[in-house]
Residue frames relative to the residue before (quaternion, step in Angstrom):
aa qw qx qy qz dx dy dz
M 1.0000 0.0000 0.0000 0.0000 0.00 0.00 0.00
A 0.4373 -0.7358 0.4806 0.1910 3.45 -0.77 1.14
Q 0.7624 -0.0761 0.0971 0.6353 3.38 1.09 -0.98
P 0.6729 -0.5063 0.3502 0.4102 3.66 -1.14 0.21
Y 0.4512 -0.6236 0.5321 0.3528 3.65 -1.09 0.47
A 0.1388 -0.7832 0.6023 0.0673 3.60 -0.85 1.01
G 0.0860 0.8095 -0.5789 0.0464 3.50 -1.04 0.58
G 0.0915 -0.8185 0.5666 0.0261 3.56 -1.19 0.00
C 0.6139 -0.5222 0.4367 0.3997 3.57 -1.34 0.00
A 0.7228 -0.4647 0.3536 0.3696 3.44 -1.52 -0.01
C 0.6853 0.4397 -0.2601 0.5190 3.58 1.10 -0.71
G 0.5525 -0.6593 0.4124 0.2999 3.65 0.99 -0.30
E 0.4897 0.7139 -0.3679 0.3396 3.44 1.46 -0.27
V 0.7579 0.3045 -0.1301 0.5622 3.49 1.04 -0.98
R 0.0112 0.7579 -0.6506 0.0470 3.56 -0.87 1.05
Y 0.0292 0.7950 -0.6045 0.0401 3.61 -1.13 0.85
R 0.1949 -0.7366 0.6303 0.1492 3.45 -1.33 0.23
M 0.3085 -0.6573 0.6631 0.1821 3.39 -1.40 0.76
Q 0.3088 -0.8086 0.4879 0.1127 3.56 -0.61 1.23
V 0.7509 0.2259 -0.1465 0.6030 3.55 1.42 -0.13
E 0.6299 -0.4956 0.4360 0.4092 3.35 -1.44 0.11
P 0.5118 -0.6230 0.4490 0.3851 3.70 -0.96 0.53
L 0.6334 -0.5091 0.4564 0.3624 3.47 -1.36 0.43
I 0.7137 -0.2270 0.1982 0.6324 3.42 1.03 -1.13
V 0.3213 -0.7242 0.5627 0.2359 3.56 -1.21 0.17
H 0.2003 -0.7956 0.5659 0.0820 3.65 -0.51 1.08
C 0.1206 -0.6928 0.7006 0.1205 3.54 -1.19 0.72
C 0.0901 -0.8518 0.5157 -0.0180 3.49 -0.23 1.32
H 0.2408 -0.8113 0.5316 0.0345 3.44 -0.68 1.21
C 0.3930 0.7371 -0.4923 0.2448 3.71 1.20 -0.02
K 0.6667 -0.5075 0.4020 0.3692 3.44 -1.44 0.28
D 0.6011 0.5562 -0.3568 0.4494 3.57 1.02 -0.87
C 0.6993 0.4807 -0.2997 0.4360 3.66 0.83 -1.00
Q 0.6245 0.5294 -0.3371 0.4649 3.54 1.07 -0.84
R 0.6842 0.5130 -0.2791 0.4367 3.54 0.85 -1.01
Q 0.7291 0.4598 -0.2336 0.4500 3.60 0.94 -0.96
T 0.7267 0.3542 -0.2604 0.5279 3.59 1.16 -0.54
G 0.3657 -0.7228 0.5056 0.2969 3.64 1.09 -0.36
T 0.6879 0.4335 -0.3113 0.4919 3.48 0.98 0.73
A 0.7040 -0.5218 0.2580 0.4070 3.72 -1.04 -0.03
F 0.7842 -0.0456 0.0270 0.6182 3.59 1.18 -0.24
V 0.2386 -0.7310 0.5984 0.2250 3.54 -1.40 0.03
L 0.3100 -0.7012 0.6132 0.1900 3.49 -1.25 0.62
N 0.0503 -0.7918 0.6065 -0.0519 3.55 -0.75 1.19
A 0.1377 -0.7206 0.6662 0.1338 3.73 -0.96 0.84
L 0.3064 -0.7626 0.5536 0.1346 3.34 -0.78 1.25
V 0.0910 0.8038 -0.5724 0.1338 3.58 -0.69 1.07
E 0.5461 -0.5602 0.5074 0.3612 3.67 -1.17 0.57
T 0.5286 -0.6360 0.4791 0.2942 3.58 -0.88 1.26
A 0.6451 0.5395 -0.3511 0.4117 3.69 0.76 -0.80
Q 0.7148 0.4520 -0.2493 0.4718 3.49 1.18 -0.55
V 0.5920 0.4954 -0.3897 0.5022 3.64 1.28 0.39
R 0.1398 -0.8008 0.5819 0.0248 3.55 -0.68 1.12
R 0.2201 -0.7478 0.6125 0.1308 3.56 -0.75 1.12
E 0.2338 -0.8018 0.5416 0.0956 3.58 -0.48 1.18
S 0.8067 -0.0476 0.0335 0.5880 3.78 0.87 -0.54
G 0.7496 0.4200 -0.3345 0.3871 3.51 -1.40 0.33
T 0.3704 -0.6957 0.5706 0.2305 3.42 -1.35 0.17
I 0.1614 -0.7657 0.6188 0.0686 3.56 -1.24 0.70
R 0.1422 -0.7265 0.6585 0.1359 3.46 -1.26 0.42
L 0.4421 -0.6798 0.5498 0.2003 3.49 -1.27 0.84
V 0.0866 -0.8097 0.5800 0.0204 3.56 -0.70 1.11
G 0.3334 -0.7517 0.5309 0.2049 3.56 -0.74 0.93
M 0.1626 -0.8046 0.5688 0.0513 3.51 -0.69 1.04
P 0.4410 -0.6765 0.4912 0.3264 3.72 -0.92 0.52
T 0.1685 -0.7928 0.5788 0.0896 3.53 -1.03 0.62
D 0.5314 -0.5702 0.4803 0.4023 3.71 -1.18 0.29
S 0.6685 0.4879 -0.3354 0.4502 3.68 1.03 -0.61
G 0.4814 -0.6715 0.4493 0.3399 3.56 1.02 -0.47
L 0.5644 0.6169 -0.3788 0.3966 3.53 1.25 -0.32
P 0.6423 -0.5403 0.3838 0.3849 3.61 -1.15 0.58
H 0.1075 0.7366 -0.6676 0.0086 3.57 -1.11 0.63
N 0.1132 -0.7759 0.6199 -0.0311 3.49 -0.51 1.39
V 0.1796 -0.7766 0.6009 0.0593 3.61 -1.01 1.09
A 0.2804 -0.7232 0.6035 0.1846 3.63 -0.73 0.92
R 0.0149 -0.8088 0.5842 -0.0659 3.50 -0.71 1.24
C 0.5429 -0.5431 0.5135 0.3829 3.60 -1.14 0.61
T 0.4190 -0.6776 0.5378 0.2759 3.59 -1.13 0.74
G 0.6442 0.5291 -0.3257 0.4461 3.58 1.19 -0.48
C 0.8380 0.1474 -0.0746 0.5200 3.63 0.39 -1.08
G 0.4989 -0.6902 0.4307 0.2986 3.65 1.02 -0.27
T 0.3345 0.7533 -0.5046 0.2571 3.58 1.25 0.20
A 0.3438 -0.6765 0.5979 0.2584 3.68 -0.99 0.70
L 0.1961 -0.8162 0.5412 0.0498 3.51 -0.69 1.12
W 0.7658 -0.1407 0.1291 0.6141 3.53 0.99 -0.92
S 0.2428 -0.7239 0.6168 0.1911 3.65 -1.26 0.29
H 0.2408 -0.6421 0.7073 0.1716 3.32 -1.70 0.13
Y 0.1138 -0.8249 0.5521 0.0425 3.65 -0.62 1.13
G 0.8431 0.2121 -0.1343 0.4756 3.56 -1.07 0.63
G 0.6215 -0.5465 0.3795 0.4136 3.61 1.11 0.28
R 0.5302 0.6297 -0.4062 0.3967 3.49 1.22 0.31
E 0.1431 -0.8394 0.5230 0.0379 3.59 0.30 1.31
F 0.6147 0.5797 -0.3426 0.4107 3.63 1.15 -0.33
L 0.7139 0.3506 -0.2156 0.5665 3.59 1.41 -0.30
S 0.1639 -0.7843 0.5965 0.0470 3.63 -0.80 1.05
F 0.1625 -0.7331 0.6488 0.1232 3.47 -1.10 0.83
I 0.2326 -0.8072 0.5372 0.0759 3.45 -0.21 1.49
R 0.4360 -0.6760 0.5317 0.2651 3.59 -0.95 0.87
V 0.3546 -0.7615 0.4838 0.2454 3.66 -0.19 1.08
G 0.6563 0.5314 -0.3250 0.4257 3.66 1.00 -0.62
T 0.6089 0.5094 -0.3562 0.4928 3.62 1.24 0.07
L 0.4661 0.6590 -0.4398 0.3938 3.53 1.24 -0.01
D 0.5125 -0.5827 0.4960 0.3896 3.61 -1.14 0.44
D 0.7991 0.1631 -0.0920 0.5713 3.66 1.03 -0.60
P 0.1143 -0.8469 0.5166 0.0520 3.57 0.42 1.17
A 0.5701 0.5967 -0.3898 0.4086 3.55 1.08 -0.53
A 0.6038 0.6100 -0.3432 0.3817 3.60 1.20 -0.64
L 0.7559 0.2824 -0.1972 0.5568 3.74 1.11 -0.25
P 0.0480 -0.8024 0.5944 0.0229 3.66 0.08 1.15
P 0.6188 -0.5581 0.3603 0.4193 3.63 -1.11 0.40
G 0.3188 -0.7145 0.5892 0.2016 3.51 -1.16 0.73
V 0.7678 0.0870 0.0059 0.6347 3.70 1.24 -0.44
H 0.1946 -0.7023 0.6684 0.1491 3.41 -1.31 0.70
I 0.1110 -0.7930 0.5990 0.0018 3.64 -0.94 1.10
Y 0.8285 0.1883 -0.2162 0.4810 3.47 -1.44 0.54
T 0.1856 0.7890 -0.5644 0.1565 3.56 0.88 0.86
R 0.4417 0.6788 -0.4648 0.3579 3.69 1.10 -0.05
S 0.7723 0.2756 -0.1479 0.5529 3.56 1.19 -0.61
K 0.3342 0.7191 -0.5422 0.2778 3.58 1.20 0.42
L 0.5692 -0.5776 0.4745 0.3425 3.59 -1.21 0.59
P 0.5513 -0.6866 0.3469 0.3230 3.58 -0.79 0.86
W 0.6912 0.4635 -0.2865 0.4747 3.62 1.23 -0.56
I 0.5069 0.5725 -0.4889 0.4198 3.67 1.16 0.50
A 0.2252 -0.7515 0.6123 0.0982 3.48 -0.87 0.94
L 0.2464 -0.7943 0.5424 0.1191 3.59 -0.71 1.03
P 0.4864 -0.6799 0.4584 0.3018 3.67 -0.80 0.80
P 0.5000 -0.6938 0.4169 0.3080 3.62 -0.71 0.96
D 0.7355 0.4970 -0.2243 0.4021 3.58 1.05 -0.62
V 0.6184 0.4717 -0.3129 0.5452 3.46 1.59 0.39
P 0.5541 -0.6309 0.4528 0.2997 3.56 -0.73 1.08
A 0.0217 0.7777 -0.6276 0.0283 3.72 -0.79 0.85
F 0.0631 -0.7648 0.6411 -0.0132 3.58 -1.13 0.96
E 0.5207 -0.6464 0.4783 0.2868 3.46 -1.19 0.81
A 0.7748 0.1414 -0.1221 0.6040 3.54 1.08 -0.39
Y 0.7162 -0.2685 0.2617 0.5887 3.70 -0.80 -0.93
Y 0.2682 -0.7647 0.5725 0.1245 3.46 -1.37 -0.09
D 0.5619 -0.6015 0.4457 0.3519 3.47 -1.28 0.38
S 0.4565 -0.7300 0.4399 0.2553 3.59 -0.43 1.23
R 0.5868 0.6093 -0.3541 0.3988 3.52 1.13 -0.84
T 0.7042 0.4852 -0.2833 0.4342 3.52 1.14 -0.62
V 0.7254 0.4207 -0.1597 0.5209 3.55 1.22 -0.60
W 0.7362 0.4698 -0.2729 0.4035 3.64 0.55 -0.99
S 0.5327 -0.5679 0.5135 0.3604 3.66 -1.28 0.41
E 0.6915 -0.4524 0.4163 0.3793 3.51 -1.44 0.48
A 0.6627 0.5072 -0.2937 0.4662 3.57 0.85 -1.12
S 0.6767 0.4626 -0.3074 0.4833 3.68 0.73 -0.82
L 0.6555 0.4860 -0.3606 0.4518 3.57 0.76 -0.84
A 0.6529 0.4909 -0.3487 0.4596 3.71 0.94 -0.67
R 0.6621 0.4449 -0.3602 0.4837 3.66 0.98 -0.55
R 0.5898 0.5576 -0.3666 0.4548 3.66 1.04 -0.50
Q 0.6395 0.5118 -0.3192 0.4767 3.56 1.00 -0.83
A 0.6653 0.5032 -0.3419 0.4327 3.59 0.95 -0.73
L 0.5962 0.6122 -0.2858 0.4336 3.48 1.29 -0.84
F 0.7904 0.3142 -0.1092 0.5145 3.47 0.80 -1.35
G 0.4151 -0.7442 0.4551 0.2584 3.63 1.12 -0.26
């Protein structure tokens, strides 16, 4: 990575930087993501929360309902309401950065498609990217470096 990935909200109040490469980028097609984003899927770059630096603006965490019943808190700009990242399952140490909020979202293509059982029928998945009907075993998809970082996070 030549420099950290920078991003921000729609109004420009919140700016942040990812200080490391993501562990992986999920393209999630689940019903929760469809409902919460109002679109066909969400792109999330998974990164250690300690490696995300908010440079300006204020956020508020908004609890969202989930089909699983697990906590899902979305960090939103207090000015415009843009969803910038999430914490799933009460794991505040792991952030799911919304790739669309990056200054260059094309820099982080999906590494895996998940919950394709509920993907919209007109979405065509690329044949060279792993796809799973539900979640998956990270040991089969993640790089060795990402697995080591994951182990450090989860202990």
